[in-house]
VEXDREN-2710 file (C-alpha; in Angstrom, 1 decimal):
% VEXDREN-2710
k/r/px/py/pz
1/UNK/26.5/13.7/-22.9
2/UNK/24.0/16.5/-23.7
3/UNK/20.6/15.6/-22.2
4/UNK/19.0/18.9/-22.8
5/UNK/17.7/17.8/-26.2
6/UNK/15.1/15.2/-27.2
7/UNK/18.0/13.1/-28.8
8/UNK/20.0/13.4/-25.6
9/UNK/17.1/12.1/-23.5
10/UNK/16.5/9.2/-25.7
11/UNK/20.1/8.2/-25.8
12/UNK/20.6/8.3/-22.1
13/UNK/17.3/6.4/-21.4
14/UNK/18.3/3.7/-24.0
15/UNK/21.8/3.4/-22.2
16/UNK/20.1/3.0/-18.9
17/UNK/17.6/0.4/-20.2
18/UNK/20.4/-1.6/-21.9
19/UNK/22.4/-1.5/-18.6
20/UNK/19.4/-2.7/-16.7
21/UNK/18.7/-5.4/-19.1
22/UNK/22.2/-6.8/-18.8
23/UNK/22.0/-7.2/-15.0
24/UNK/18.5/-8.3/-14.4
25/UNK/17.1/-11.9/-14.4
26/UNK/15.2/-12.9/-17.4
27/UNK/12.2/-13.3/-15.1
28/UNK/12.4/-9.7/-13.9
29/UNK/10.1/-6.9/-15.3
30/UNK/12.3/-4.7/-17.4
31/UNK/11.6/-0.9/-17.2
32/UNK/11.3/-0.7/-21.1
33/UNK/8.1/-2.8/-21.0
34/UNK/6.3/-0.4/-18.4
35/UNK/2.8/0.1/-19.9
36/UNK/0.8/3.3/-19.2
37/UNK/-2.9/3.7/-19.8
38/UNK/-2.3/7.0/-21.7
39/UNK/0.7/7.7/-23.9
40/UNK/2.9/10.5/-22.8
41/UNK/4.6/13.1/-25.0
42/UNK/7.1/14.4/-22.6
43/UNK/10.7/13.1/-23.2
44/UNK/12.4/11.9/-20.0
45/UNK/15.7/10.0/-19.4
46/UNK/14.2/8.3/-16.3
47/UNK/13.3/4.6/-16.8
48/UNK/9.4/4.0/-16.5
49/UNK/9.3/2.7/-12.9
50/UNK/11.8/5.3/-11.6
51/UNK/9.3/7.9/-12.9
52/UNK/6.4/6.0/-11.0
53/UNK/8.6/6.1/-7.8
54/UNK/8.9/10.0/-8.2
55/UNK/5.2/10.4/-8.9
56/UNK/4.3/8.5/-5.9
57/UNK/6.6/10.4/-3.7
58/UNK/5.3/13.8/-5.0
59/UNK/1.7/12.8/-4.6
60/UNK/-0.4/14.6/-2.1
61/UNK/-1.6/11.2/-0.7
62/UNK/2.1/10.3/0.1
63/UNK/2.5/13.4/2.3
64/UNK/-0.4/12.3/4.4
65/UNK/1.3/9.1/5.4
66/UNK/2.9/11.1/8.1
67/UNK/-0.1/11.0/10.3
68/UNK/-1.8/7.7/9.4
69/UNK/-2.2/4.9/11.9
70/UNK/-0.2/1.7/11.4
71/UNK/-1.4/-0.3/14.3
72/UNK/-1.7/1.9/17.4
73/UNK/-3.7/5.0/17.3
74/UNK/-3.8/8.0/19.6
75/UNK/-0.8/7.1/21.6
76/UNK/1.8/9.8/22.7
77/UNK/4.9/8.0/22.0
78/UNK/7.1/9.1/19.2
79/UNK/8.6/5.7/18.7
80/UNK/5.5/4.1/17.7
81/UNK/5.4/3.2/13.9
82/UNK/3.2/5.2/11.6
83/UNK/2.2/4.3/8.2
84/UNK/5.0/6.5/6.6
85/UNK/7.7/4.4/8.3
86/UNK/6.0/1.1/7.4
87/UNK/6.0/1.8/3.6
88/UNK/9.7/2.8/3.8
89/UNK/10.5/-0.5/5.6
90/UNK/8.6/-2.4/3.0
91/UNK/10.5/-0.5/0.2
92/UNK/13.9/-1.1/1.8
93/UNK/13.3/-4.8/2.5
94/UNK/11.8/-5.3/-0.9
95/UNK/14.8/-3.6/-2.7
96/UNK/17.3/-5.8/-0.7
97/UNK/15.5/-8.9/-1.8
98/UNK/15.2/-7.6/-5.3
99/UNK/18.9/-6.7/-5.6
100/UNK/19.9/-10.2/-4.5
101/UNK/17.5/-11.8/-6.9
102/UNK/18.4/-9.5/-9.8
103/UNK/14.9/-8.1/-10.0
104/UNK/13.8/-4.6/-10.9
105/UNK/14.3/-2.4/-7.7
106/UNK/12.7/0.6/-9.2
107/UNK/9.3/-1.3/-9.7
108/UNK/9.6/-2.8/-6.3
109/UNK/10.2/0.7/-4.7
110/UNK/7.2/2.2/-6.6
111/UNK/4.8/-0.6/-5.5
112/UNK/6.1/-0.5/-1.9
113/UNK/5.8/3.4/-1.5
114/UNK/2.3/3.4/-3.0
115/UNK/0.9/0.2/-1.5
116/UNK/-0.8/1.7/1.6
117/UNK/-1.8/5.2/0.3
118/UNK/-5.5/4.1/0.4
119/UNK/-5.5/3.4/4.2
120/UNK/-8.1/5.5/6.0
121/UNK/-7.8/7.2/9.3
122/UNK/-7.2/4.7/12.2
123/UNK/-5.8/1.9/10.1
124/UNK/-7.7/-1.4/9.9
125/UNK/-10.3/-0.2/12.5
126/UNK/-11.2/2.7/10.2
127/UNK/-11.2/0.5/7.1
128/UNK/-13.8/-1.8/8.6
129/UNK/-16.0/1.2/9.7
130/UNK/-15.6/2.9/6.3
131/UNK/-16.4/-0.5/4.5
132/UNK/-19.7/-0.7/6.3
133/UNK/-20.7/2.9/5.6
134/UNK/-19.9/2.5/2.0
135/UNK/-22.1/-0.6/1.7
136/UNK/-24.9/1.3/3.5
137/UNK/-24.6/4.0/0.8
138/UNK/-24.8/1.9/-2.3
139/UNK/-21.1/1.3/-2.8
140/UNK/-19.7/-2.3/-3.0
141/UNK/-17.5/-1.7/0.1
142/UNK/-14.0/-0.5/0.8
143/UNK/-10.7/-2.1/0.7
144/UNK/-7.4/0.0/1.1
145/UNK/-5.6/-1.7/-1.6
146/UNK/-8.2/-0.8/-4.1
147/UNK/-8.4/2.7/-2.6
148/UNK/-4.7/3.1/-3.1
149/UNK/-5.2/2.6/-6.9
150/UNK/-8.1/4.8/-6.8
151/UNK/-6.1/7.6/-5.3
152/UNK/-3.2/7.4/-7.6
153/UNK/-5.2/6.7/-10.7
154/UNK/-8.3/8.7/-10.3
155/UNK/-8.1/11.2/-7.6
156/UNK/-4.7/12.8/-7.5
157/UNK/-4.1/15.9/-9.7
158/UNK/-7.8/17.0/-9.4
159/UNK/-8.9/13.7/-10.7
160/UNK/-6.4/13.1/-13.5
161/UNK/-4.3/10.7/-11.7
162/UNK/-0.5/10.1/-12.1
163/UNK/-0.9/7.8/-15.1
164/UNK/1.3/5.1/-13.5
165/UNK/2.4/1.9/-15.2
166/UNK/0.1/-1.1/-15.2
167/UNK/2.7/-3.1/-13.4
168/UNK/3.0/-0.5/-10.6
169/UNK/-0.7/-0.3/-10.1
170/UNK/-1.1/-4.1/-10.2
171/UNK/1.5/-4.5/-7.6
172/UNK/-0.3/-2.2/-5.3
173/UNK/-3.8/-3.7/-6.0
174/UNK/-2.4/-7.2/-5.2
175/UNK/-0.2/-6.4/-2.4
176/UNK/-2.2/-8.1/0.5
177/UNK/0.5/-8.9/3.0
178/UNK/-2.1/-10.2/5.5
179/UNK/-2.9/-13.2/3.4
180/UNK/-0.3/-15.8/4.2
181/UNK/1.6/-17.6/1.5
182/UNK/4.9/-19.6/1.6
183/UNK/5.4/-19.3/-2.3
184/UNK/4.1/-16.8/-4.9
185/UNK/4.1/-17.1/-8.5
186/UNK/3.0/-14.1/-10.8
187/UNK/0.1/-14.2/-13.2
188/UNK/1.8/-12.4/-16.2
189/UNK/-1.0/-12.4/-18.6
190/UNK/-2.6/-9.1/-17.6
191/UNK/-3.5/-5.8/-19.4
192/UNK/-5.4/-2.8/-18.3
193/UNK/-8.7/-4.4/-19.1
194/UNK/-7.8/-7.3/-16.8
195/UNK/-6.6/-4.8/-14.2
196/UNK/-9.9/-2.9/-14.3
197/UNK/-11.8/-6.3/-13.9
198/UNK/-9.6/-7.3/-11.0
199/UNK/-10.0/-3.9/-9.3
200/UNK/-13.8/-4.2/-9.6
201/UNK/-13.6/-7.8/-8.2
202/UNK/-11.5/-6.8/-5.2
203/UNK/-13.7/-4.0/-4.3
204/UNK/-16.8/-6.3/-4.3
205/UNK/-18.7/-7.8/-1.5
206/UNK/-16.8/-11.1/-1.6
207/UNK/-13.1/-10.4/-0.9
208/UNK/-10.4/-12.5/-2.3
209/UNK/-6.7/-12.5/-2.9
210/UNK/-5.1/-12.2/-6.5
211/UNK/-1.6/-12.9/-7.6
212/UNK/0.5/-9.8/-8.9
213/UNK/1.6/-9.9/-12.5
214/UNK/5.3/-9.5/-11.7
215/UNK/7.7/-11.2/-9.4
216/UNK/8.4/-7.7/-8.2
217/UNK/4.9/-7.5/-7.0
218/UNK/5.3/-10.9/-5.4
219/UNK/8.3/-9.7/-3.5
220/UNK/6.5/-6.6/-2.2
221/UNK/3.6/-8.7/-0.9
222/UNK/6.1/-10.9/1.1
223/UNK/8.1/-7.8/2.2
224/UNK/4.9/-6.4/3.5
225/UNK/4.6/-9.2/6.0
226/UNK/8.4/-9.1/6.9
227/UNK/8.2/-5.4/7.5
228/UNK/5.2/-5.4/9.9
229/UNK/5.5/-8.7/11.8
230/UNK/8.5/-7.9/14.0
231/UNK/7.8/-4.2/14.1
232/UNK/4.5/-4.6/15.5
233/UNK/6.0/-6.8/18.3
234/UNK/8.5/-4.1/19.1
235/UNK/5.7/-1.5/19.3
236/UNK/3.7/-3.7/21.6
237/UNK/6.6/-4.3/23.8
238/UNK/7.3/-0.6/23.8
239/UNK/3.8/0.0/25.1
240/UNK/3.8/-2.7/27.7
241/UNK/1.1/-4.7/25.7
242/UNK/3.3/-8.0/25.6
243/UNK/6.7/-9.1/26.9
244/UNK/9.6/-10.2/24.9
245/UNK/9.6/-13.6/26.6
246/UNK/6.0/-14.2/25.4
247/UNK/7.0/-14.7/21.8
248/UNK/6.4/-18.2/20.8
249/UNK/9.4/-20.3/21.8
250/UNK/9.9/-21.9/18.3
251/UNK/9.6/-18.6/16.6
252/UNK/12.0/-16.8/18.9
253/UNK/14.5/-19.8/18.5
254/UNK/14.5/-20.0/14.8
255/UNK/13.5/-16.4/13.6
256/UNK/14.7/-14.3/16.7
257/UNK/13.0/-12.2/19.3
258/UNK/13.8/-8.8/18.1
259/UNK/12.6/-7.0/15.0
260/UNK/16.1/-6.8/13.4
261/UNK/16.8/-10.5/13.8
262/UNK/13.3/-11.5/12.5
263/UNK/13.7/-9.3/9.4
264/UNK/17.3/-10.6/8.7
265/UNK/16.3/-14.3/9.1
266/UNK/13.1/-14.0/7.0
267/UNK/14.8/-12.0/4.2
268/UNK/17.8/-14.5/4.2
269/UNK/15.3/-17.4/4.0
270/UNK/13.4/-15.8/1.3
271/UNK/16.5/-15.1/-0.8
272/UNK/18.0/-18.6/-0.3
273/UNK/14.6/-20.3/-1.3
274/UNK/14.3/-18.0/-4.4
275/UNK/17.7/-18.2/-5.8
276/UNK/16.6/-19.9/-8.9
277/UNK/15.1/-16.5/-10.1
278/UNK/18.6/-15.0/-10.4
279/UNK/19.9/-17.6/-12.9
280/UNK/20.8/-16.2/-16.4
281/UNK/18.6/-19.0/-17.9
282/UNK/15.7/-18.7/-15.4
283/UNK/12.5/-19.8/-17.1
284/UNK/8.8/-20.5/-16.4
285/UNK/9.6/-23.4/-14.0
286/UNK/11.6/-21.0/-11.8
287/UNK/9.0/-18.2/-11.8
288/UNK/8.3/-17.9/-8.1
289/UNK/9.6/-16.6/-4.8
290/UNK/8.9/-17.7/-1.4
291/UNK/10.0/-19.0/2.0
292/UNK/11.2/-22.6/2.9
293/UNK/8.2/-24.5/4.4
294/UNK/9.5/-24.5/7.9
295/UNK/10.0/-20.7/7.9
296/UNK/6.6/-20.2/6.3
297/UNK/5.1/-22.3/9.2
298/UNK/6.9/-20.3/11.8
299/UNK/5.9/-17.1/10.1
300/UNK/2.2/-18.2/10.2
301/UNK/2.5/-18.9/13.9
302/UNK/4.1/-15.6/14.5
303/UNK/1.2/-13.9/12.7
304/UNK/-1.3/-15.9/14.7
305/UNK/0.4/-14.7/17.9
306/UNK/0.3/-11.0/16.8
307/UNK/-3.4/-11.2/15.9
308/UNK/-4.2/-12.8/19.3
309/UNK/-2.0/-10.7/21.6
310/UNK/-1.7/-7.5/19.7
311/UNK/-4.3/-6.7/16.9
312/UNK/-7.4/-8.1/18.6
313/UNK/-6.3/-7.1/22.2
314/UNK/-8.7/-4.5/23.5
315/UNK/-6.1/-3.1/26.1
316/UNK/-4.8/-0.4/23.7
317/UNK/-7.6/-0.1/21.2
318/UNK/-8.8/3.5/20.5
319/UNK/-12.3/4.5/21.6
320/UNK/-14.0/2.6/18.8
321/UNK/-17.5/3.8/19.7
322/UNK/-16.5/7.4/19.3
323/UNK/-14.5/6.7/16.2
324/UNK/-17.4/4.9/14.6
325/UNK/-19.7/7.7/15.6
326/UNK/-17.3/10.3/14.0
327/UNK/-17.1/8.3/10.9
328/UNK/-20.8/8.1/10.5
329/UNK/-21.5/11.8/11.3
330/UNK/-18.9/13.0/8.9
331/UNK/-20.2/10.7/6.0
332/UNK/-23.7/12.1/6.5
333/UNK/-22.5/15.6/6.7
334/UNK/-20.4/15.5/3.5
335/UNK/-23.3/13.7/1.7
336/UNK/-25.6/16.5/2.6
337/UNK/-23.1/19.2/1.5
338/UNK/-23.0/17.5/-1.9
339/UNK/-26.6/17.2/-2.2
340/UNK/-27.2/20.9/-1.3
341/UNK/-24.6/21.9/-4.1
342/UNK/-25.0/22.1/-7.8
343/UNK/-22.4/21.7/-10.4
344/UNK/-22.8/25.4/-11.3
345/UNK/-22.4/26.6/-7.7
346/UNK/-19.9/24.5/-5.8
347/UNK/-18.7/26.5/-2.8
348/UNK/-14.9/27.0/-2.5
349/UNK/-15.2/25.8/1.0
350/UNK/-16.5/22.4/0.0
351/UNK/-13.9/19.5/-0.1
352/UNK/-14.5/18.5/-3.7
353/UNK/-14.4/22.1/-5.1
354/UNK/-10.8/21.4/-6.3
355/UNK/-11.7/18.5/-8.3
356/UNK/-12.2/18.5/-12.0
357/UNK/-15.7/18.3/-13.6
358/UNK/-14.7/14.9/-15.1
359/UNK/-14.0/13.5/-11.5
360/UNK/-17.4/14.7/-10.4
361/UNK/-19.0/13.3/-13.4
362/UNK/-17.5/9.9/-12.8
363/UNK/-18.1/9.6/-9.1
364/UNK/-21.5/9.8/-7.2
365/UNK/-21.9/11.6/-3.8
366/UNK/-21.0/8.4/-1.8
367/UNK/-17.7/7.6/-3.8
368/UNK/-16.7/11.2/-3.4
369/UNK/-17.2/11.1/0.3
370/UNK/-15.4/7.9/0.5
371/UNK/-12.4/9.2/-1.3
372/UNK/-12.3/12.4/1.0
373/UNK/-12.6/10.5/4.2
374/UNK/-10.1/7.7/3.2
375/UNK/-7.5/10.6/2.2
376/UNK/-7.6/12.1/5.7
377/UNK/-4.9/12.0/8.3
378/UNK/-5.9/10.9/11.8
379/UNK/-5.6/14.5/13.1
380/UNK/-7.5/16.2/10.3
381/UNK/-10.3/13.6/10.7
382/UNK/-10.7/14.4/14.5
383/UNK/-10.7/18.2/13.7
384/UNK/-13.4/17.7/11.1
385/UNK/-15.4/15.5/13.4
386/UNK/-15.1/18.1/16.3
387/UNK/-16.1/20.9/13.9
388/UNK/-19.6/19.3/13.3
389/UNK/-19.9/18.6/17.2
390/UNK/-18.8/15.0/17.6
391/UNK/-17.2/13.7/20.8
392/UNK/-13.7/12.8/19.7
393/UNK/-11.5/10.3/21.4
394/UNK/-8.6/11.6/23.5
395/UNK/-4.8/10.7/23.0
396/UNK/-3.4/8.5/25.7
397/UNK/0.1/8.5/27.3
END
């Protein structure tokens, strides 16, 4: 088939969409219904969500995953998980679940790869600091899921964004893997107007959890928990923070005491308890995915163990005082740079000089600083802080 013509593109795309429709569950999100905010004139043989995967992978924000904290910061150990590995694990786990349930793997991959792009330097520690600074400077606050959408939709490509599908952006916005749920059902009645309202709601001062609009988004949200729960335990053991024999007995007995076993057992349970989705006649009553109740309770217990023994354990926390001081100093410094500048005389050295005038018109100084700080890698953040005279935390063995 000749795909070097408009007709060739359309023919191949129609063939791929037809093949997909034949194998997917009736509850899956077909690529043909992918909805973009702006129509596109370029002809393409890739299905909609496959295009989204490629756009996320080619984004500048994705490349910065490589030096973003997952849980442990400033540790000289190459085997500790960084954000880039976490999103790949979520993608792989999610696609395995999606394949077994006859869901759209391309949509799952696009959501998974983009879901944490909004995480700032130093993970959730940095998120809390940046949230406080945003509120002090007149913004509603900071949440990494909202910022992930912000990067992909409003910041990338000099402020033009990637024009991703609504279903992809929605899955990223509603991915909260820390919120515990044993079963998730999608809220399918969404459009871009609702998406924009939900985005504003989730960036507000009162945080909440919203369901995704697709089963694929629900799968990524559950895969997020599966991907980090055992992996964080392995990292904590590697660093001597906990011992393997300290994992709660019931969890170790039923879910396992290694990451591989925990992932396998959680994925297996999720597939077994969501099998109704894959039926050729699956309808509204089957429109949900989730764990069995016992497994969900064990996962909740394991999450509680991780919070108490790992996430809230001060033993391997970075120097929070210095990191907070660096964040505050950089925020103030960049705000001053913007205020000293005019639209007509933006210095090439200023961080926002590459952004379009439309981006600058849509965003006030505090929002521009938020976007810049949130996009930094850990090491770039420290270099910038040192540049203005901050005392930066040191790496530990």
